[in-house]
C-alpha positions in Angstrom: 24.8 -22.4 25.7 25.6 -18.7 26.5 26.6 -16.7 23.5 29.8 -15.4 25.2 31.2 -18.9 25.6 32.5 -18.9 22.0 35.9 -17.5 21.3 37.0 -15.8 18.1 39.9 -18.3 17.8 37.6 -21.3 17.3 38.9 -23.2 14.3 36.6 -26.2 14.0 32.8 -26.2 14.3 30.4 -29.1 13.7 26.7 -28.6 14.1 24.8 -31.5 12.5 21.3 -32.9 12.7 19.7 -29.8 14.1 16.2 -29.0 12.7 16.2 -25.3 13.5 19.4 -24.0 12.1 19.1 -20.9 9.9 22.1 -19.3 8.3 21.5 -15.6 8.7 24.0 -13.0 7.3 25.5 -12.1 10.6 25.2 -15.4 12.5 28.9 -16.0 12.8 29.8 -12.4 13.6 27.1 -12.2 16.3 28.6 -15.3 18.0 32.1 -14.0 17.6 33.1 -17.0 15.4 35.5 -15.5 12.8 38.5 -17.8 12.6 36.9 -21.1 11.5 38.9 -23.2 9.0 36.5 -26.2 9.2 32.7 -25.9 9.3 30.3 -28.8 9.1 26.6 -27.9 8.9 25.4 -31.1 7.3 22.0 -32.6 7.8 20.4 -29.5 9.4 17.4 -29.0 7.1 18.8 -25.7 5.9 16.7 -24.4 3.1 18.2 -20.9 2.6 21.6 -19.5 2.9 21.7 -15.7 3.0 23.9 -14.0 0.5 26.7 -13.1 3.0 26.2 -15.9 5.5 29.9 -16.9 5.3 31.4 -13.5 4.6 33.2 -13.2 8.0 34.8 -16.6 7.6 37.8 -15.5 5.5 40.0 -18.4 6.9 37.5 -21.1 5.9 39.1 -24.1 4.1 36.5 -26.8 4.4 32.7 -26.4 4.4 30.1 -29.2 4.6 26.6 -28.3 3.7 25.5 -31.8 2.5 22.2 -33.4 3.4 20.2 -30.2 3.7 17.3 -28.8 1.7 19.2 -25.9 0.0 17.4 -25.0 -3.3 19.5 -22.0 -4.5 22.7 -20.2 -3.7 23.4 -16.6 -4.4 26.3 -15.7 -6.7 28.1 -14.0 -3.8 27.6 -16.7 -1.2 31.3 -17.7 -1.2 32.7 -14.3 -2.4 34.9 -13.8 0.7 36.0 -17.4 1.2 39.1 -17.2 -1.0 40.9 -19.9 1.0 38.1 -22.5 0.5 39.5 -25.8 -0.8 36.7 -28.3 0.0 32.9 -27.8 -0.4 30.3 -30.4 0.0 26.8 -29.7 -1.4 25.7 -33.3 -1.9 22.1 -34.3 -1.1 20.5 -30.9 -1.4 17.7 -29.6 -3.7 19.8 -27.4 -5.9 19.2 -27.8 -9.6 21.8 -25.3 -10.8 24.5 -23.0 -9.5 25.2 -19.4 -10.6 28.0 -19.3 -13.2 30.1 -16.9 -11.0 29.5 -18.6 -7.7 33.2 -19.6 -7.3 34.8 -16.6 -9.1 36.9 -15.7 -6.0 37.5 -19.3 -4.8 40.9 -19.6 -6.3 42.0 -22.4 -4.1 38.8 -24.5 -4.5 39.8 -28.1 -5.5 36.9 -30.2 -4.5 33.1 -29.6 -4.9 30.6 -32.4 -4.6 
């Protein structure tokens, strides 16, 4: 798929069961995907999430990262996602989360 086919007004994106997905810091900005409210990246064998992978997604409300191989999250991973309500981290390899991971997630109601 050509990069220019995405539109900045895209609200919902589901990419699942891909074995080569890597969440780089500017991935969503490079693809001009800035208005997402729902993002499902479950079951993608993601091992690392860059510190500011989601920084451009300021409208994000629901994020699914379940079923990956994430081992750690940086304390600023969700720093700009102040509208985040739902976060799924189930079935990953995380053993602990930074104490201030959700310091700006004032609307967060559900974490599993």
